[in-house]
C-alpha positions in Angstrom: -10.6 17.0 -2.0 -13.9 18.3 -3.3 -13.8 17.6 -7.0 -15.4 19.9 -9.7 -15.7 17.8 -12.8 -14.4 19.1 -16.1 -14.7 16.4 -18.8 -12.6 18.3 -21.3 -9.8 18.7 -18.9 -10.1 15.1 -17.8 -9.8 13.9 -21.4 -6.7 15.9 -21.9 -5.1 14.7 -18.6 -5.5 11.1 -19.5 -3.2 11.5 -22.4 -0.6 13.2 -20.2 -0.6 10.4 -17.5 2.7 8.7 -16.7 3.2 4.9 -16.1 6.0 4.0 -13.7 8.3 1.2 -14.7 8.3 -0.4 -11.2 7.6 -4.1 -10.9 4.1 -5.5 -10.2 3.4 -6.9 -6.8 1.0 -9.0 -4.7 0.1 -8.1 -1.2 -1.4 -10.3 1.5 -4.3 -8.8 3.3 -4.1 -5.8 1.1 -7.8 -4.7 0.8 -8.6 -1.5 2.7 -11.9 0.4 3.1 -12.7 4.1 3.4 -15.1 4.4 6.3 -16.0 7.9 5.2 -17.3 10.1 8.1 -17.5 7.2 10.5 -16.9 8.1 14.2 -13.9 6.6 15.9 -16.0 4.7 18.5 -18.0 3.1 15.6 -14.8 2.2 13.7 -13.4 0.4 16.8 -16.4 -1.9 17.0 -16.5 -2.4 13.3 -12.9 -3.6 13.3 -13.7 -6.5 15.7 -17.2 -7.3 14.5 -16.8 -7.2 10.7 -13.4 -6.1 9.3 -11.2 -8.6 11.1 -13.4 -11.6 10.3 -13.7 -10.6 6.6 -9.9 -10.2 6.2 -9.5 -6.5 5.7 -6.0 -5.2 5.9 -6.7 -1.6 6.9 -9.2 1.3 7.2 -8.9 4.8 5.7 -10.4 7.2 8.2 -11.7 10.6 7.3 -9.4 13.6 7.8 -8.8 13.7 11.6 -7.7 17.4 11.9 -10.1 20.0 13.2 -12.4 21.0 10.3 -14.0 24.4 9.6 -17.5 25.3 10.5 -20.3 23.4 12.2 -22.8 22.8 9.3 -22.1 19.1 9.2 -21.2 19.1 5.5 -18.7 16.5 4.3 -16.6 18.9 2.3 -15.8 20.9 5.4 -13.5 18.1 6.5 -11.1 19.0 3.7 -10.7 22.6 5.0 -8.6 22.4 8.2 -8.9 25.1 10.8 -6.1 23.6 12.8 -4.2 20.3 13.3 -6.0 19.5 16.6 -7.3 15.9 16.7 -10.7 16.7 18.0 -14.0 17.2 16.2 -17.2 15.5 15.2 -15.4 12.2 14.5 -14.4 12.0 18.1 -11.7 13.1 20.5 -8.0 12.6 20.4 -8.3 9.9 23.1 -11.1 8.1 21.2 -8.9 8.2 18.1 -6.0 6.6 20.0 -8.3 4.0 21.6 -9.7 3.1 18.2 -6.3 2.7 16.6 -5.2 0.4 19.4 -8.4 -1.7 19.2 -8.1 -2.1 15.4 -4.3 -2.8 15.6 -5.0 -5.6 18.1 -7.5 -7.0 15.6 -4.9 -6.9 12.9 -6.4 -4.0 11.1 -4.2 -1.0 10.3 -5.4 2.6 10.3 -4.6 5.0 7.4 -5.5 8.7 7.9 -6.7 10.9 5.1 -4.7 14.1 5.6 -4.9 17.6 4.1 -1.4 19.3 3.9 -1.8 21.5 0.8 -4.1 24.2 2.2 -6.2 25.5 5.1 -9.8 26.6 5.5 -11.1 29.6 3.7 -13.2 32.4 5.1 -13.3 33.5 8.7 -14.8 31.4 11.5 -14.4 28.9 14.2 -13.4 25.2 13.8 -15.4 22.3 15.1 -13.1 22.1 18.2 -13.2 25.8 18.9 -10.1 27.1 17.0 -10.6 30.5 15.4 -9.1 31.2 11.9 -9.1 33.9 9.3 -8.4 32.7 5.7 -4.8 33.0 4.5 -3.8 35.3 7.4 -4.5 33.8 10.8 -4.4 30.2 12.1 -3.2 30.3 15.7 -3.3 26.5 16.0 -0.4 25.7 13.7 0.9 29.3 14.0 0.3 30.3 10.4 0.2 33.9 9.2 -0.1 35.6 5.8 3.6 35.0 5.0 2.9 31.2 5.2 0.6 31.2 2.1 1.2 31.6 -1.6 -0.5 34.6 -3.3 -3.9 33.8 -4.7 -4.0 32.5 -8.2 -6.1 30.1 -10.3 -4.9 26.6 -11.3 -4.7 26.3 -15.1 -2.1 23.5 -15.5 0.2 25.9 -17.3 3.3 24.8 -15.3 4.2 22.6 -12.4 4.6 25.8 -10.3 1.1 26.8 -11.2 -0.2 23.3 -10.1 1.8 23.4 -6.9 1.4 27.0 -5.7 -2.0 28.3 -6.9 -5.2 27.9 -4.9 -7.5 24.8 -5.3 -11.0 25.8 -6.4 -9.7 29.4 -6.5 -10.4 30.0 -2.9 -8.5 27.5 -0.7 -5.5 29.2 0.9 -2.4 27.4 -0.5 0.4 26.8 2.0 4.0 27.7 1.3 5.0 24.0 1.6 8.6 24.8 0.5 9.2 26.8 3.6 10.8 25.2 6.7 8.1 26.6 9.0 5.2 24.9 7.0 7.1 21.7 6.5 7.8 21.5 10.3 4.2 22.2 11.2 2.7 19.7 8.7 5.4 17.1 9.5 4.7 17.5 13.2 1.0 16.9 12.5 1.8 13.6 10.7 4.3 12.7 13.5 1.5 13.2 16.1 -0.7 10.8 14.2 2.1 8.2 14.0 2.6 8.5 17.7 -1.0 7.4 18.3 -0.3 4.3 16.1 -1.6 5.4 12.7 0.1 3.3 10.1 -0.2 5.4 7.0 -1.6 8.3 5.1 -3.7 9.1 2.1 -2.4 12.5 1.0 -5.3 14.7 -0.3 -4.4 16.9 -3.3 -0.9 15.4 -3.4 0.0 16.7 -6.8 -0.6 20.2 -5.6 2.3 19.8 -3.2 5.7 19.8 -4.8 7.2 16.3 -4.5 10.3 17.4 -2.5 8.1 19.3 -0.1 6.0 16.2 0.5 9.1 14.2 1.0 10.4 16.6 3.5 7.1 16.5 5.5 7.2 12.7 5.6 10.9 12.7 6.6 10.0 15.0 9.6 7.1 12.7 10.5 9.5 9.8 10.9 8.9 6.1 11.4 5.9 4.3 12.8 5.7 3.9 16.5 7.1 0.6 17.8 3.8 -1.1 18.5 2.5 -0.5 15.0 5.8 -1.4 13.4 5.8 -4.7 15.3 2.2 -5.5 14.5 2.4 -5.0 10.8 6.0 -5.7 10.0 6.8 -2.3 8.6 8.9 0.7 9.7 7.8 3.5 7.5 4.2 4.7 7.1 2.2 3.4 4.1 1.5 6.3 1.8 -0.9 6.9 -1.2 -1.5 10.2 -2.9 -4.4 11.8 -4.7 -3.3 12.6 -8.2 -6.7 13.7 -9.7 -6.7 14.4 -13.4 -3.2 13.1 -14.0 0.2 14.8 -13.4 -0.3 17.3 -16.2 2.8 19.6 -16.5 4.7 17.9 -13.7 7.8 16.3 -15.3 9.0 12.7 -15.1 11.7 13.5 -12.6 9.3 14.9 -10.1 6.8 12.1 -10.8 9.4 9.6 -9.9 9.9 11.3 -6.5 6.1 11.0 -5.8 6.2 7.3 -6.6 9.3 6.9 -4.3 7.1 8.0 -1.4 4.3 5.5 -2.1 1.5 4.6 -4.4 -1.0 7.0 -6.1 -4.7 6.9 -6.5 -5.3 5.7 -10.1 -8.4 7.6 -11.2 -8.2 6.1 -14.7 -9.1 2.7 -13.2 -12.6 3.9 -12.4 -12.9 5.0 -16.0 -12.0 1.5 -17.1 -14.6 0.0 -14.8 -17.3 2.5 -15.8 -16.7 2.2 -19.6 -16.5 -1.6 -19.7 -19.4 -2.5 -17.4 -21.5 0.3 -18.9 -20.6 -0.7 -22.5 -19.3 2.7 -23.3 -17.6 1.8 -26.6 -16.0 -1.3 -25.0 -16.9 -4.3 -22.8 -15.7 -6.4 -19.9 -14.2 -8.9 -22.4 -11.5 -6.3 -23.0 -10.4 -5.9 -19.4 -7.4 -8.2 -19.7 -6.0 -5.9 -22.4 -6.6 -2.8 -20.4 -5.2 -3.5 -16.9 -1.4 -4.1 -16.7 -0.6 -6.8 -14.1 3.1 -6.4 -15.0 5.4 -4.3 -17.1 4.9 -6.3 -20.3 1.1 -6.3 -20.1 -1.0 -4.2 -22.6 -1.6 -0.8 -21.2 -3.5 1.3 -23.8 -4.9 3.8 -21.3 -1.6 4.5 -19.7 -2.4 3.3 -16.2 0.2 3.4 -13.4 2.2 0.2 -12.9 0.4 -2.1 -10.6 2.7 -1.5 -7.5 2.2 2.2 -7.9 -1.6 2.2 -8.0 -4.4 2.3 -5.4 -7.6 1.5 -7.2 -11.4 1.9 -6.6 -14.6 1.7 -8.5 -15.8 4.9 -6.7 -14.6 7.0 -3.8 -16.0 9.7 -1.5 -15.7 12.4 -4.3 -16.8 10.2 -7.2 -19.9 8.8 -5.6 -21.3 12.4 -5.6 -21.2 12.5 -9.4 -22.2 10.4 -12.4 -18.6 9.9 -13.6 -18.2 6.5 -12.0 -20.2 3.4 -11.1 -21.9 4.0 -7.8 -24.1 2.1 -5.5 -27.0 4.5 -6.1 -27.0 4.8 -9.9 -25.5 1.6 -11.2 -27.4 -1.3 -9.7 -25.7 -4.7 -10.1 -23.0 -3.2 -12.2 -21.5 -1.6 -9.1 -21.4 -4.9 -7.3 -19.9 -6.7 -10.3 -17.2 -4.1 -10.8 -16.1 -4.4 -7.2 -16.1 -8.2 -7.4 -13.9 -7.9 -10.4 -11.6 -5.4 -8.8 -11.1 -7.7 -5.8 -10.3 -10.7 -8.0 -8.1 -9.2 -10.7 -4.4 -8.7 -9.8 -3.9 -5.0 -10.5 -3.2 -2.4 -7.8 -4.2 -2.2 -4.2 -8.0 -2.2 -3.9 -10.0 0.3 -1.8 -13.7 -0.1 -1.0 -15.8 3.0 -0.4 -18.3 2.9 2.5 -20.0 6.2 3.5 -23.4 7.6 4.3 -26.4 7.4 2.1 -27.0 10.0 -0.6 -30.1 10.8 -2.7 -30.6 11.7 -6.3 -28.3 11.2 -9.3 -26.5 14.5 -9.5 -23.7 16.1 -7.4 -25.0 16.0 -3.8 -23.0 18.4 -1.6 -26.0 19.3 0.6 -26.7 15.9 2.3 -25.6 16.4 5.9 -23.4 13.9 7.6 -25.6 11.8 9.8 -25.4 12.7 13.5 -25.3 10.1 16.3 -23.5 6.8 16.4 -23.9 3.8 14.2 -23.3 1.4 17.1 -25.7 1.5 20.1 -25.1 -1.0 22.9 -22.9 -3.0 20.6 -25.4 -3.3 17.7 -25.0 -1.4 14.4 -27.9 0.6 12.9 -27.1 1.3 9.2 -30.3 3.2 8.4 -28.3 6.2 7.1 -25.2 4.4 5.9 -24.4 2.5 2.7 -22.2 -0.2 4.4 -21.0 -1.5 1.0 -18.1 -3.2 2.7 -20.6 -5.5 4.5 -22.5 -6.4 1.3 -22.1 -10.2 1.2 -20.8 -10.5 -2.4 -18.2 -7.7 -1.8 -17.2 -8.6 1.8 -16.7 -12.3 0.9 -14.4 -11.3 -2.0 -11.9 -9.8 0.4 -10.7 -13.2 1.4 -10.6 -14.2 -2.3 -8.0 -11.5 -2.7 -6.0 -12.7 0.3 -6.1 -16.3 -0.8 -4.9 -15.5 -4.3 -2.1 -13.0 -3.4 0.6 -15.6 -4.1 -0.6 -16.1 -7.6 -0.2 -12.7 -9.3 -1.3 -14.0 -12.6 -4.3 -14.6 -14.9 -4.9 -18.1 -16.3 -7.4 -19.3 -18.9 -8.9 -15.9 -19.6 -12.3 -16.9 -21.2 -14.8 -14.7 -22.9 -18.2 -15.5 -24.6 -19.2 -12.4 -26.5 -18.5 -9.0 -25.0 -20.4 -9.4 -21.7 -18.9 -12.5 -20.2 -15.5 -13.2 -18.6 -13.9 -16.0 -16.6 -10.4 -16.6 -15.3 -8.5 -18.3 -12.5 -5.6 -17.3 -10.3 -3.5 -20.4 -10.5 -4.9 -23.0 -8.2 -6.1 -20.5 -5.6 -9.3 -18.9 -7.0 -11.7 -18.8 -9.9 -14.2 -16.1 -11.0 -16.8 -15.9 -13.7 -19.1 -12.9 -14.5 -22.1 -12.8 -16.7 -23.0 -9.2 -17.5 -25.5 -10.3 -20.3 -28.8 -8.7 -19.7 -31.0 -11.7 -20.2 -29.2 -14.9 -21.2 -27.7 -17.4 -18.8 -24.1 -18.5 -19.4 -24.1 -22.3 -19.4 -20.7 -23.8 -20.0 -17.8 -26.0 -18.7 -15.1 -23.8 -17.2 -11.4 -24.5 -16.5 -11.1 -23.4 -12.9 -7.5 -24.5 -12.1 -8.7 -25.6 -8.7 -8.2 -29.0 -7.0 -11.0 -31.5 -7.2 -13.7 -31.0 -4.6 -16.7 -28.9 -3.7 -16.4 -25.2 -3.0 -18.8 -22.5 -1.8 -19.7 -19.8 -4.3 -18.6 -16.9 -2.1 -20.8 -14.5 -4.0 -23.8 -16.1 -2.2 -22.4 -17.7 1.0 -19.6 -19.3 3.0 -18.7 -22.5 4.8 -20.3 -23.4 8.1 -18.1 -23.5 11.2 -17.3 -27.3 10.7 -16.5 -26.8 7.0 -18.9 -29.5 6.1 -21.5 -27.5 4.1 -22.0 -24.1 2.4 -24.7 -21.6 3.4 -25.7 -21.2 -0.3 -24.8 -22.8 -3.7 -21.9 -25.3 -4.1 -19.6 -25.5 -7.1 -18.2 -29.0 -7.9 -14.7 -29.1 -9.5 -13.9 -32.3 -11.3 -10.6 -34.2 -11.3 -9.5 -32.3 -14.5 -10.1 -29.0 -12.8 -13.3 -28.2 -14.7 -16.7 -27.2 -13.4 -20.1 -27.1 -15.1 -21.8 -23.8 -14.4 -25.1 -22.1 -15.1 -24.8 -18.4 -14.4 -28.0 -16.3 -14.8 -28.0 -13.0 -16.6 -28.4 -9.5 -15.2 -32.2 -9.7 -15.1 -32.2 -12.8 -12.9 -32.3 -12.9 -9.1 -29.1 -12.2 -7.3 -25.6 -11.2 -8.5 -24.7 -12.9 -11.8 -21.2 -14.2 -10.8 -19.5 -17.3 -9.4 -16.3 -17.1 -7.3 -14.6 -19.9 -5.5 -11.2 -20.0 -3.7 -9.1 -22.5 -1.8 -10.2 -21.2 1.6 -13.8 -22.1 1.0 -13.5 -25.8 0.1 -15.9 -28.3 1.8 -13.9 -30.6 4.1 -10.6 -28.8 3.5 -8.0 -29.7 6.0 -7.1 -26.7 7.9 -4.6 -28.3 10.3 -1.6 -26.3 9.0 -1.8 -23.1 11.0 2.0 -22.9 11.7 4.0 -20.4 9.7 7.4 -21.2 8.3 10.6 -20.0 9.8 11.6 -16.4 9.5 14.1 -15.8 6.6 17.6 -15.0 7.7 20.7 -13.6 6.0 19.0 -10.9 4.1 21.7 -9.1 2.1 22.4 -7.3 -1.1 24.1 -9.0 -4.1 24.1 -5.9 -6.4 23.4 -2.3 -5.9 22.9 0.1 -8.8 21.6 3.6 -9.3 18.0 2.4 -10.0 17.9 -1.1 -8.7 18.8 -3.2 -5.7 19.3 -7.0 -5.8 18.7 -9.1 -2.7 19.2 -12.6 -1.5 18.5 -14.5 1.7 18.6 -17.9 3.3 15.7 -20.3 2.6 13.1 -20.8 5.2 11.7 -24.1 6.3 8.1 -25.1 6.9 7.0 -27.0 9.9 7.1 -30.8 9.9 3.9 -32.1 8.2 3.0 -28.7 7.0 1.8 -27.6 3.6 5.2 -26.8 2.3 6.9 -23.6 1.2 5.2 -21.3 -1.3 7.7 -18.4 -1.4 8.5 -15.1 0.1 7.1 -11.5 0.4 9.6 -8.7 0.0 8.6 -5.4 1.6 10.2 -2.1 0.6 9.8 0.8 3.0 6.7 -0.8 4.7 4.8 -0.8 1.4 2.9 -3.6 -0.3 4.9 -6.9 -0.5 6.3 -8.2 -3.8 6.0 -12.0 -4.0 8.7 -14.3 -5.3 9.1 -18.0 -5.2 12.9 -18.0 -4.9 15.4 -16.7 -2.4 16.4 -13.6 -4.5 14.7 -10.5 -5.7 15.5 -7.3 -7.6 13.7 -4.1 -6.9 13.7 -1.9 -10.0 12.7 1.7 -10.8 14.4 3.2 -7.7 15.8 6.7 -7.3 19.6 7.2 -7.4 21.3 8.1 -4.1 18.3 7.2 -2.0 18.0 5.0 1.1 15.5 2.1 1.0 14.6 -0.4 3.7 13.8 -4.1 3.0 12.3 -7.0 5.0 11.4 -10.5 3.8 8.8 -12.9 5.2 8.1 -16.6 4.2 4.8 -17.9 3.1 3.7 -21.6 3.0 1.1 -23.2 0.8 -1.6 -22.7 3.5 -0.9 -19.0 3.3 0.7 -18.9 6.7 3.2 -16.1 6.8 6.2 -15.8 9.0 7.2 -12.6 10.7 9.5 -10.2 8.8 13.3 -10.6 8.8 14.9 -8.5 11.5 16.5 -6.0 11.5 15.4 -4.4 8.3 18.1 -4.1 5.7 18.9 -0.5 4.9 20.5 0.0 1.4 21.4 3.2 -0.4 21.3 3.3 -4.2 24.3 4.6 -6.0 24.7 7.9 -7.7 24.1 7.8 -11.4 26.9 6.1 -13.3 28.2 4.2 -10.3 28.5 0.4 -10.0 29.3 -1.7 -6.9 30.1 -5.3 -6.1 29.3 -7.1 -2.8 32.4 -7.9 -0.7 32.0 -10.4 2.2 34.6 -9.5 4.9 35.4 -12.1 7.6 37.9 -12.4 10.4 38.4 -14.6 13.5 39.0 -13.4 17.0 38.5 -15.7 20.0 39.8 -13.2 22.6 36.7 -11.1 22.8 34.5 -11.1 25.9 31.0 -10.0 26.6 30.7 -6.3 25.6 33.4 -6.4 23.0 32.8 -6.4 19.2 34.8 -6.3 16.0 34.3 -3.5 13.5 35.5 -2.7 10.0 36.8 0.7 8.9 38.9 1.9 5.9 39.4 4.3 3.1 36.6 5.7 1.0 33.0 6.7 1.9 31.9 3.0 1.7 34.2 2.0 4.5 33.8 5.1 6.6 36.9 7.1 5.7 38.8 5.6 8.7 36.3 7.2 11.1 35.9 4.8 14.0 32.6 6.4 15.0 31.0 5.2 11.8 32.8 1.9 11.5 30.8 -1.1 10.4 30.0 -3.7 13.1 30.6 -7.4 12.2 28.0 -9.7 13.7 29.5 -12.3 15.9 26.7 -14.9 15.7 29.2 -17.5 14.5 31.9 -16.6 17.1 34.9 -16.7 16.9 34.1 -15.9 13.2 33.0 -12.3 12.6 31.6 -11.4 9.2 29.8 -8.6 7.3 29.0 -7.7 3.7 29.6 -4.3 2.2 29.0 -3.0 -1.4 32.2 -1.3 -2.7 32.8 0.5 -6.0 33.8 -1.8 -8.8 37.4 -1.7 -10.0 38.5 0.4 -6.9 41.3 -0.4 -4.5 40.5 0.1 -0.8 42.7 -0.1 2.4 41.1 -1.3 5.6 41.6 -2.7 9.1 39.6 -4.4 11.8 39.2 -2.7 15.2 37.7 -3.8 18.5 35.3 -1.7 20.5 34.2 -2.2 24.1 37.7 -2.1 25.4 39.6 0.9 26.6 41.3 2.3 24.7 39.8 1.2 21.3 42.1 -1.5 19.8 43.4 -1.4 16.2 44.8 -4.3 14.4 48.6 -4.2 14.3 50.7 -4.2 11.2 50.1 -2.7 7.7 46.7 -1.8 6.3 44.9 -4.6 4.6 44.2 -4.1 0.9 41.4 -5.2 -1.5 40.8 -4.5 -5.2 37.1 -4.8 -6.0 36.3 -7.0 -9.1 34.8 -5.4 -12.2 31.2 -4.2 -12.5 28.7 -7.1 -12.8 30.9 -9.6 -10.9 29.5 -12.0 -8.4 29.9 -11.3 -4.7 33.5 -11.9 -3.5 34.4 -13.3 -0.1 37.7 -12.3 1.5 39.7 -15.3 2.7 39.3 -15.7 6.4 42.2 -14.6 8.6 42.8 -13.8 12.3 42.5 -10.4 14.0 46.1 -9.2 14.4 46.5 -8.6 18.1 
């Protein structure tokens, strides 16, 4: 979205922002980069040459739909002429090839998508599609009836925010209509069919939450190759909520957050104000960024799991309202270093083409031609911030510390100096002082040894030496450091992590076993409690660290034990969970399979887990035992929807179901795979579910009544 800054409006919107109560999380390999206006063929080569080696999780690509006009302006990309996947970024086939190349390199592709509006004016798109603003778009088949009447957005109501025209001139789609939902959903589905793994929803708050939910439902799951590669079934989603939610109420806000995370624009304000000393300082950052629900949160930021964060993005770098690479000097570098080290939100790096001047710069044309020529990149016209040594090297710091979602030994020395460590996995110190060095003994939390300061260099291939300065950690976990001030040479920071230790043993490259037995222990209206069987690490391995629980293909939540509760969920909504195991060398198993699908209860309902089990040694290949009975939870005696009992412990068949507390159910077992379908003989079985809050109950084992 092309942003027009209104500082009075921004100040008002901050006070109106909403912080979700969802739990904080950590995510392995979670850093992604916006390769703004990069061509698909260049992205494919960048995946293998730079992004995979650095440990990036994903790339956000520029809007892939056909854009208006041919003047090579960046903002044209946010005005779709059609949903064709051809244009100056490349062809549909080049997009598909790039997605495949990056997926094979372990890098997911997220597409920036515009679903709220279409191009204004009259003209021809970059792939040849004609259009006439708000009346004729033959590509998706839109006519005048598919747009809201023109009106200006003034934040007077949620309807005004959703249905009026962005900027006063962008034709606003009737996203509540089935026709528009089907067309936009088909566009997303098309991208998923090519292997795209997620979406950044431009102008998300200007689309009613239920409309957006309907579009994503039509889009459906990831394709099988992408789902298998990244251990997720639903697309990753983040939405642009610029200027806060305003008049949108808490009920609708909760629906947005149920779909994915949201861009937290207040984060860039925190980075700008602290590093620029705008009435505060970096020493206050620990009191401003909530790593969990009990953390201080004076500016009302989103909960960590709900936030995608950045120092600047493609809109902000064209203004003076954030730290940028062209107007902030070393402060931009330091802010990105801090973002990658501190456990709040999912970090995005911005990397686009070079701009000039200090004011809004909408007239710099997108560079023509490719970045890569004969396999070699030429960045003359490109910022390539994601390749800057001190920023690129911090991506692996983020990955190494994901299992330690904590801040230890937060240390300040005046307002311009901070240091902290992430358990025993990583340590960071920043000296923002203009002139004076910071000379001190720091508690790093790290094991004794020598580490590379990744701000300046990395280990050699044999792990016997660093390419730049070395940090020595003593037996008590301390290190003596001399960090120059801002006016010295280089970036005034020190960062070390467990993956950059000289002589570190790297023999454990075997992941632990995949967790089994994922099941619910308690389901409520707003929470789901899970448990699973413990995994084991390989013999001689580094030992088990814990588990990553993934909900709906989103960012994992780390837990050291074999149970987890997901809070802040919507009532009467289906969620999908997987769990993977992580050892102390940060090797991760594959996700549990199949994904566990659980539906939260309606408000005011309580359920208890009941473990059903029955023996039957008369089954043959192709025959299975099922459970059916009274009540919606047991299928209302409908054999077509009966619950299958896995027979992995044959002749014992067992399954768990969540039933309403204090309720009596009748049930029977049936066998399918024989003709006719076979019911148990005799009277119905009966169970009365224990009271709300009871532990799971296991029905005594008995034989199938033949």
